[in-house]
C-alpha positions, 0 to 999 in steps of 0.5 A: 500500500502506498504511503500518501498524505491526505486529508485527516478524518476523525471517524468519530466526526463523520456523520451519516446523512439520514434520508426519509422515504420521500427524499429517496423517492424524490432523488430517484425521480430526479435521477431517472427523469433527468432533462438530458437524454441520459438515464441512470439506473443504480442498485446495490450489489456485492462487487461494487464498482467505483461508479456505483459507490459514488452514486446515490444508493436508494436501498440504504438510509445512510450514505457513506463516501468511500474515499481513499482507503489507505488514508481514511480510516473509515474506508479501511473499515469498509475494506475490512468489512466488505472485502472490496479490492477496488478501493485498493486499486484506486489507492494504489493508482490515484495521483495526488493533486492537493490543489486548494482554491478559495472563494466566498469563504469556502476553500476546496482542496482537490485531493486525488484523481484517477484515470483508467483510460475511459473514466476519471474519478476525483476526490475533494474536501470543502471547508466553510467559514460557517456551519452548513447543516445540509450537505449538497447533492451535487455541484454545478459548473464545468468539467472539461477534458482536453477542452471538451465538456463532460457530463458527470456520471455521479456525485457523492458528498457527505458531511465530515463535521459542521463546517467540512464536507467531503466529496467525490465525482466520476465522469466518463471521458471517452467510449474509446480507450485513451492511452495518452495523458489528458488535461482536466479542468474542474470549475465548480460554482454552485452546490445544490441541496435537496430542494434544488436550493443553492447552499454554497456559491463561488468560483473555484478553478482546478487544472491537472494532468492525468496519466491513464492506466492500461486498458483494452477495447474490442468490438463484439456482436453478442445478441441478447433478448427475446422477440420483443426486446432485441439487443446486443453487446457491441463493444467490451472495454477492460480497464484496471478499474472498470470493465464496460459492456456497451449495448444497443437495441430496442427499448422504450427509453421513457418506460423500460429499464435494462437491469442485469445480474452478473456471475463469473466463472469463479462463482463471484456474484455481481447483483443488480449492476447499474446501467446507463441508457441513452436514447438514440431514436424512436424505440431504440437506445444504446448504453453501457454496463460498468462492473469491477472485475476483482480477479485477473483470472476471471475469464467469463461473465454470465449475464442475466438481463431483466427489463423493468417496465415502469409507469411513465408518470410515477416511475412505479414498477409495473412489470419485470420481464426476464430475458435469457442469460448469455456468456461473455468472454473476457480478454 
């Protein structure tokens, strides 16, 4: 384990944020019914990918932030209790940034960042002059890589103490593997709370350069579905941190969600892995499934897809349609 300096966190000072049933439903609706053309579906699973760990988890009333394991005791506890090797991968490969910027009495320290060739993850700490009771759900501003603006896949912000928040976010840089350094610019402005209110305003600016770890990508043509739902996987990208399975096919973006259960040839179970779906035309979508592969000897994924049909207005589940399982070989 690498020895790196980071923000010091007292376990006793970290407070879980309790969410009411109404708040959970409100968050879920806002994520699933975003005004953009992307739709994110996240569940809880055993082998947790970094994207999911940094995203709202609706099956729990407390949200915890998995920051770097070898420098934050609470994450070491998570490693010990969950046996999650992905945090160790982040810890071993992340670049130390330690840039600090201040605006309107709030300082942000961009602590660490990691780039696996397709996805970048960033951790940071915010300190305020005055106590702010409600932690924000996300930030507004710009995230650019090589001058191109990115959409953030996930936000996670938790309260360390009355005047300090800790956050992480994850963004997809490219569907193609990048093997060169990238220039990242992060300019957060507003931090938004539960009621879409602005909790903190300011202008912060961070610039950094990240070197990717090695990843591999290949085109495939693996169909799955049935007579009604005709989909297929068309690309697999295997990185040190994330393995991404890209798919496309026939789905109603407004009312039908693809969910997958995954097992592998060693018997590991990846339950209800999150998928991202993007509307590509009338009755058609493309998207991807992201999963962390915990062992390099894993050679086959057994994927069992399910279509979740929901009410267009309430998003309440109407029906689950199981689809036949398929096998996908890894490199």
